[in-house]
N, C-alpha and C positions, 0 to 999 in steps of 0.2 A: 223482327226479320232482318233488319240491317245489322244488328249485333251478331246474329248467327252467321251471316255471310262474312262479316269482318273477321270473326274468330277463325273461321275455316280457311279463309284466303290470306289472312295476315299473320296469325300467331306462329305457324310453323317456320316462318322466315326469321323470326326474332332470335337473336343470339342470347339464349337464356342461361347459358353456363360458360365458364372459362372466359370471361370478358377480356381479361388481360393476357390470355395465352395466345399462342400462334395457331391453335387448333382452328380449322376452318370447316369442320364437318360436325353435324349433329352426332352425338355418340350412339353406340349400338342400341341404347335403350329406346331410341326413336323407332327402331325396327321391332322391338319387343313390346313396347308400350310402357313408357315411363310414367311414374306417378304424376309428374307435372302435366303431361299430356292428358292423362285420365281425368285429373282435376279440372282441366280446362274444357276438354271436349265431352266429358261425361254429361255435365249439366246442359251443354249446348245440344247434344243429341236427344236428351230427355225432353227439353223444351220443344225441339222440333217434333218429337213423337207426340207430345201433348197437342200441338197445333194440328198435326195430321189427324189425330183422333177427334179433336174438336170439330174439324171440317171433314169428317170421314166420308160423307157422301161425295163431296167434291174430289177428295183425294183418290177415292176409288175410281172415278172417271179418269183422272190423270194417269194412274197406274196402268189402266187398260190401254192407254195411248202412248206411253213412253216407249222408247226403243226396246223392243222385246229382247234383243240380244244383250242389252245392259242387265236386264233381270236374270237372263240365263248365265251371264258371266258371274254375277254375284252368287247365284245358286251353285254353280260349278265350283267356285272358290270355296264355298262352305263345305261342299261334298269332299273336297280333297283332304279334309281333316281325318278321313278314314285311313289314309296311308301316310299322312304327314309325319316326319320324324319329330316335329315339334307341334303337336296338336293344339296346345294352349295358345301358341303364337298364331296359328292359323285361325283359331276361333276369334282372337282379338282383332286380327286384320279383317276378318269377314264382318265383324260387328262395326268396324270403322266404315266399311263400304255401305252397309245398311244405314248407318247414321248419316253419311253424306247424301245418300239418296233421300232420306227423310228431310234433310235441310233443303235439298233441291226441290222437293215437292212443295215446301213452304213458299218457294219463289213463285208458285203458280196459283196460290190461293186467290179467291175472287176479289179481294180488296187490294191486291198487289198490282201495280202498274207494270205494263210490258217492259218499260225501260228502267225499272227500279234496279235490276241486277247490275246493269252497266254503270249506273250512277253510284251505287254503293261500292262496286269494284274500284271505280275511279277514285272515290274519296278514301277508301282503305289504302290503296297503293300510294296515293299522294301523302297521306298521313305518315306512312312508313318512311317516305323520302324526306319529309319535313323533319321528323324525329332524327333521322340519320344525318341530315345537314347540321342540326343543332349539336349532335354528338361529335361531328368532325370539328366544329368550332370550339366546343367546350372541352372535350377530352379527346384530342387527336390521337393519343396513344391507342385508344379503342377504335375510333372512327376511321383512321387511315392505316392501311396495311403496308408497312415499309418493305416487306419481303416480296411484294408483288407489284412492283413498279409504282408504289405509292398510291395505288388505287383506293378510292373511298369504299368503305364497307358499312360505315355508320353503325347502326344497331343490329345489323344483319350478320349472317354467318360468314360471308365471303364477298369479295368485290364482284364476283359473277352473280351472286344472289342479288346484290343491289342493282347490278346491271339488268338482270331479268325483271325485277320489280319496276325499274325505270322504263324498260322497253314496253311493258304492257300498260303502264301509266300513260306513256306518250300516245299509245294507240287509243286509249279511252278518251283522252282529251281531244285528239284529232276527231274522233267520232262525235263527241259532244259539240265541238265547234262547227263541224260540217252539218250537223243535224239541228243546229241552233237550240241545243238543249241547255245552254248556259250563256250568261252574259259575256260578250267578247272581252269586256274589261276585266273579267275574272279568268276566262278561259285562256286568253293569249299569254298573260303572265304565268299562269299555271303550266301551260305547255312549255314555255321557255325554261321554267324551273326544272321540269322533269327532263328536258333535253340536257340541261346543265348537269344534273345528277347522272344521266346516262353517260355523258362524256367523261365525267370525273371518276366514274367507276373503272374506267380504263378496261372495260370488257369489250374486246373487238367483236366477239360473238354476239353480244347483246346489241351492239351498235348496228351490225349488219342485219340482225333480226328485226330491229325496229324499222329500218329502211325497207326491208322486205315486207313487213306487216303493213306499213303505210301504203306501199304500192299495191298489195293485194286488196286492201280495203278500198282504195280509190278506184281500182278497176271493178271490184265486185259491186260497188254501189251504183254503177251505171247500168244501163239496160241490158248489157250483154248476158248477164246471168239471171235475168228475171223474165225473159220472154218465153214463148212456147218452144223455141229451139235451143234453150239454154244449155242443156246437157250436150247436145250435138256440137254447139259452138265451142264449149270448153274442151271437149274431147278432141275436136279438130285442131284447136290451137295448140294443145299439148303435143298431139301427134306430129304436127308440122314442125314444131320446134325440135322435138326429139329426132325426127328423120333428117332434118337439115343438119343437125349436129353430127349424126352418124355418117351422112353423105360426105360432109366436109372432111371428117377425120379419115374415112376410108379412102377418099381421093388422094389425100396427102400421104398416108402411111401404107395403104394397101391392105389394111386389116382393121378389125373392130377394136374399140378401146377396152382396156381392162378396167376393173372397178377403181383401182388406185389412180389411174389416169383420168377417170371421170371426176373424181372428187378432189384431185390435186389442186386445180386452180382455185377452188373455193377455200381449201385449207391454207394455201399460200396467202390468199386475201385476208384470211382471219389470223395469219401469223401462227398457224398450227403446223405440227410435223405431219407428214403423210401417214404415219401410223397412229394419228390421233393421240399423241403423247402416251403411247403404250397401251391405249385402250383396246386395240385390236388383239393384243396378247390376251387380255382378259376375256374377250369374246371367244377366242379359240378354246380357252380353258373351260369356260362355262358350257360351251357346246359339247364338251366331253361328258359333262353331267347330263345334258339333254339326251344324249344317246342312251343313257341308262334307263330312262323312263320317258320315251318319246311320245307316248299316247296320253298318259294321265298326269305327267308332271311330278315333281318331287313333293309338292304341297304348297299352298298359298302362303307366301311370306316365310318359308321355312328353310331358305338357303343361306342368305347373308346374315348370319347371327353371331359374328365375332368368333373368337378362338374356341375350337372344339365343335363348331357347327359343320354342316356338310361342305362349307366353303373352305375348310381348313387346308385342303391340298393347294388351293390358290394362294392362301396366306403364306404357306411354306414356299411357294414358287416365287412370289414377288417380294417377300420379306417386308410386307406391311399389311395393314388390315383394311381391305376394300369393303365397302358396304353395298356395292352394286356393280353391275357389269358395265356401267356407262353405256347401256343400250337397252332402251325400254322394251324393244321387240324381243331380244334374246332373253332378257330376264323373265318376261311374261311367258315365253315358250318353255323356259326351264321350270317355272313354278306351276303352270297350269297345263303343260303338255300340248300335244297337237289338238286335243279337243277344245281346250280353253283358247288356244291361239286361233282356231277356226272360228269360234264364237266372236273373238275380238275382231277379226277381219270382217265378219258379217256386221258387227256393231259399227265399224267405220263406214262400211258401204251404206248402211241404213241412215247413218248420220249425214252422209253426203247427200243422199236423196232428200232428206228432211231440209237441208240447207237450200236446195233448189226450190222446194215447195215454199219455204219462208221467203225466198227471193221474189215470189209472185205476190206475196202479202205485204211485206215490209222490207224494202231493199236495204234500208239502213241497218236494220237488225241483222239481216242476212250477211251484209258486208262485214260487219265487225266480227261476227261469229266465224265467217270464212277465214278471216285473218287469224283469229285465235286458233282455229282448227289446224290450219296449215303450219303455223309456227310450232304447235305442239307436236305435230307429226315429224317435222324436221328436227326439233330439239331432242326427241327421243332416240335419235341415232347416236347421240353422244351422252345423254343423261337418261336415267331410268326413272320415269315418273308415271307411266301408265299403270293405273290401279295400284299405286304404291302409297298406301296409307293416306295421310292427310297432306301430302306434298301439293304445292300450289297448282301445278298443271293438271294433276289428277282431279282435284276439286273443281277446277275451271271446266274441264271436259265433261264431268258428270253433270254439273249445274247447267252448262250450255245445252247438253243433250236433253235434259228434262224440260228446261225452259222453252226450247224450240219446239219440242213435241207438243207441249201444251198450247203454244201459240198457233200451231197448225190446227190442232183440235178445235180451238175456239172459232176458227174461221171455216170449219167444215160442218155446218149445221145439220146436213143430211146424215152424217155419220154418228151423231150422238143421240142417246136415248132421251135426254131432256136438256133444255137450254143451258148453255154455259155463257154467262154474260161476259162481254169483252171489256176489260178494264180500260179506262181512259189512259192515253199515253202522255 
């Protein structure tokens, strides 16, 4: 089980090609399904399938209780093969989603402890950071990126990749220390090390994300999100903050703020340009393709496929080869259309309700998953990871959804046909 999680969450971040080049992106084969990815994930998915078959009665109960819109998204993604310009790619990407769901189900098997996922996630991310630290010391030509402020990238693709790994590693160590799930003599040095790697990545986005994630976690672990009025309190707090901002802005300027004015302070804090370093241009060009198939989408995984693919007009316009729109919401809308995007919104709402339910059962579990969830939602405004192959945040969201659904099911005895034992934590 631990190996399956480690492979899914850790391997895609590894810089497996062009170690000494200035390339900072996985090549296009990652979208199409490279041989290396198939050799690594094929056996992992087969092992997960065997475990699910071995415990088929249990797995069937879990499947009946997972977020139904997750199942519908996977089904719709597979259906888009009927009109996809690259049906083979759509099939491969759909198989990846099914494989990730199988791995997610193995996290819920009767002998797996509730907190096993967080522990393995923590160890996996920390191992990546340790290996990256060693790479920086031993072969700095690989471990340090001189073209990007000397930020550390270690064995990973980019300094921002290292920053993202460090961000989530910091969160998991904070969770384990607060939950007394580790000896403080191990936890505190580990937390300090992950903070060091976060700072040395020189990723301002990751640094702000870590601070935000910790704040969300510390707030969510308190009673505010676990009581009978949890949803009302959360909605009221967000409404008050939003209305206060609008009132202040309107009082000063006599008008409502534009989108660019809303995000400008955050972008300046992150040292980003107001147009998100040209990303908004990509968004506008992708939306042109959305207009061609607004209902059904172009096909799952069938747009960003290098030269000669449907994204060729964007390549011609920007004079380089982007592999995503740098906006997970727009990419999902383009590939799965209005139908798929509607299912995705329903999936997010269902997941939110599940988090509130978990808050009444295990506040610590709910708190860390709240932090994961909100950071993923925010991150996808500038990076496309929603249901995007085996990318880290996609794996994390799917695993989180299945694990939380199973946790709720185990604590609702009246709703299950026969007993589901609760593993010890």
